[in-house]
C-alpha positions in Angstrom: 69.0 241.1 219.1 72.5 240.7 220.5 73.5 238.5 217.6 72.7 241.3 215.2 75.4 243.6 216.6 78.3 243.4 214.2 80.5 246.2 215.6 84.1 245.0 215.7 83.6 242.1 213.4 86.0 241.4 210.6 85.0 239.6 207.4 88.2 238.3 205.7 88.4 238.7 201.9 90.7 239.4 199.0 88.8 242.3 197.4 90.3 245.6 196.3 88.9 247.2 199.5 90.4 244.6 201.7 93.8 245.1 200.1 93.9 248.8 200.7 96.3 250.1 203.3 94.7 250.5 206.8 95.8 254.1 206.9 94.2 254.8 203.5 90.9 253.3 204.7 91.0 255.3 208.0 91.6 258.6 206.0 88.9 257.7 203.5 86.4 257.0 206.3 87.1 260.5 207.8 86.7 262.0 204.3 83.4 260.1 203.9 82.0 261.4 207.2 82.9 265.0 206.3 81.4 264.6 202.8 78.2 263.0 204.3 77.7 266.0 206.5 78.1 268.3 203.5 75.0 266.7 201.9 72.3 269.3 202.0 69.9 268.1 199.3 68.7 265.0 197.5 71.4 265.2 194.9 74.1 265.2 197.5 72.4 262.3 199.4 72.1 260.4 196.1 75.8 260.8 195.4 76.8 259.6 198.9 74.4 256.6 198.7 75.9 255.7 195.3 79.4 255.8 196.7 78.4 253.7 199.7 76.7 251.1 197.6 79.7 251.0 195.2 82.2 250.5 198.1 79.9 247.8 199.6 79.8 246.0 196.3 83.6 246.3 195.8 84.2 244.9 199.3 81.7 242.0 198.7 80.2 242.5 202.1 76.7 240.9 202.2 73.7 243.2 202.5 72.5 241.2 205.4 75.7 242.1 207.4 75.1 245.8 206.6 71.5 245.5 207.8 72.6 243.8 211.0 74.9 246.8 211.6 71.9 249.2 211.3 69.3 247.1 213.1 70.5 247.9 216.7 70.1 251.6 215.9 66.4 251.3 214.8 65.2 252.9 218.0 67.4 256.0 217.5 66.5 256.1 213.8 62.7 256.0 214.6 63.1 258.6 217.4 65.1 260.9 215.1 62.5 260.6 212.3 59.6 261.3 214.7 61.3 264.4 216.2 62.0 265.9 212.7 58.4 265.1 211.5 56.6 266.7 214.4 59.0 269.6 215.2 59.8 271.0 211.7 57.8 274.0 210.7 56.5 274.4 207.2 53.5 273.6 205.0 51.0 271.2 206.7 50.2 268.0 204.9 46.6 268.8 205.6 45.0 271.9 207.2 45.4 271.8 210.9 48.0 269.1 211.0 51.3 269.6 212.8 53.0 267.3 210.3 54.6 269.3 207.4 56.0 268.3 204.1 59.3 269.9 205.1 59.2 267.8 208.3 58.7 264.6 206.2 61.6 265.5 203.9 63.9 266.5 206.8 63.1 263.2 208.6 63.8 261.2 205.5 67.2 262.9 205.0 68.2 262.5 208.7 67.3 258.8 208.6 69.3 258.3 205.4 72.2 260.2 206.9 72.3 257.9 210.0 72.0 254.8 207.9 74.8 255.9 205.6 77.0 257.0 208.5 76.7 253.5 210.1 77.1 251.6 206.9 80.1 253.6 205.7 82.0 253.5 209.0 81.3 249.9 209.6 82.9 249.0 206.3 86.2 250.0 208.0 86.0 247.2 210.6 84.4 244.8 208.2 87.3 244.9 205.8 90.2 245.6 208.1 91.6 243.2 210.6 92.1 244.5 214.2 95.9 244.1 213.9 96.1 246.1 210.6 93.7 248.7 212.1 95.9 249.1 215.1 99.1 249.4 213.1 97.5 251.9 210.6 96.1 254.1 213.4 99.4 254.0 215.3 101.4 255.1 212.2 98.9 258.0 211.5 99.2 259.2 215.1 103.0 258.8 215.3 103.7 262.6 215.3 101.9 262.8 218.6 104.6 260.8 220.2 106.8 263.9 220.1 104.6 265.6 222.7 104.5 262.6 225.0 101.2 261.0 223.9 101.3 257.2 224.4 100.1 256.4 220.9 101.0 252.7 220.9 99.2 252.0 224.2 96.1 254.0 223.1 95.8 252.1 219.8 96.4 248.8 221.5 93.5 249.5 223.9 91.3 250.4 221.0 92.2 247.3 219.1 91.5 245.0 222.1 88.2 246.8 222.8 87.1 246.1 219.2 88.4 242.6 219.4 86.4 241.7 222.5 83.1 243.4 221.6 81.9 240.3 219.6 83.2 238.0 222.4 81.3 240.0 225.1 78.2 239.9 223.0 78.4 236.2 222.7 78.9 235.9 226.4 75.9 238.1 227.1 73.8 236.0 224.8 74.8 232.8 226.6 74.1 234.2 230.0 70.7 235.4 228.9 69.9 232.0 227.4 70.9 230.4 230.6 68.7 232.8 232.7 65.7 232.3 230.4 66.1 228.5 230.8 65.8 229.1 234.6 62.6 231.1 234.1 63.9 234.6 233.8 61.7 237.1 231.8 63.4 240.0 230.1 60.7 241.1 227.7 57.6 241.8 229.9 56.8 244.2 232.7 57.5 247.9 233.1 60.8 249.5 232.2 62.1 249.5 235.9 61.1 245.8 236.2 63.0 244.9 233.0 66.0 246.9 234.1 66.0 245.1 237.4 65.7 241.7 235.6 69.0 242.6 233.8 71.0 242.5 237.1 71.5 238.7 237.0 73.1 239.2 233.6 75.3 242.2 234.5 77.0 240.6 237.5 78.3 237.4 235.7 79.1 239.5 232.6 81.3 241.8 234.6 83.0 238.9 236.4 83.7 237.2 233.0 85.0 240.5 231.5 87.4 241.1 234.4 88.5 237.4 234.3 89.3 237.7 230.5 91.1 241.0 231.1 93.2 239.4 233.9 94.0 236.4 231.6 95.0 238.7 228.8 97.3 240.8 231.1 99.0 237.6 232.3 99.4 236.4 228.7 101.0 239.7 227.7 103.3 239.8 230.6 104.4 236.2 230.1 105.4 237.2 226.6 107.5 240.2 227.9 105.2 242.9 226.5 106.5 246.3 227.5 104.6 248.8 225.3 105.6 250.3 222.1 109.2 251.3 222.8 111.6 249.3 220.5 108.9 247.1 219.1 108.9 245.9 215.5 106.2 244.6 213.2 106.0 241.2 211.6 104.3 242.8 208.5 105.6 246.1 207.3 102.9 248.4 206.1 103.6 250.1 202.8 101.2 252.2 200.6 100.9 251.3 197.0 99.6 252.9 193.8 96.0 251.8 194.5 96.1 253.6 197.9 97.1 256.9 196.3 94.4 256.4 193.6 91.9 255.7 196.3 92.9 258.9 198.3 92.7 261.0 195.1 89.2 259.6 194.4 88.3 260.4 198.0 89.5 264.0 197.7 87.5 264.4 194.5 84.4 263.0 196.2 84.8 265.5 199.0 85.3 268.4 196.5 82.1 267.3 194.7 80.1 267.2 197.9 81.3 270.7 198.9 80.4 272.0 195.4 76.9 270.5 195.6 76.4 272.1 199.0 77.3 275.5 197.7 74.9 275.0 194.7 72.2 274.1 197.2 71.8 270.5 195.8 
């Protein structure tokens, strides 16, 4: 299960999506989220689904990677579907049933919305390296420096968090495998028993995380790292024509979704 978590992973490539400026992709993801929540009917959801599939195809990200990103959220997806099916009023599927046709339709739309939200946002980390993502986010938030916000430090922490998520997942998987080899059982028993069985995992995991954090701090200090003041970049970020075209297409996509919502589609 832990191996299926792909949050924070980067899949190198040379596609048109990979070559977009990190700032462009961050803005497009924001536009995508806003447009997704404008979807109010099946036509709107069909448009968003088509855009998501098109972007996935252009980025050449394997469908299996997208499925792995959604898989850890299956419990939330199933719970959301159940709540909408049983608590949406409308025309019963059969006389006396609490399940309504409106509930089924609402559940399907909510499940599709969650899947699209995860898939669309994960494309950002799949196609953008942590360094580019940090630099792009810092440049976008640069105006906040004028009011004293430590933008560089914030983006650096976010970048390191994304960078070490896969590492911590691998570490957790190794610890669980070692505990299972010693006879530990994490899959049977009541919920409190399974929660108690996780303690032998959490303790070494926290120790390992703090050790890695300390080693990272020492490495940064030994390289005379002093925050963002006076720092330069090895690779200068510059937007190109394709970035402006992508932003224009994103704006058109958002305008279309707003129009579809007003038309009730």
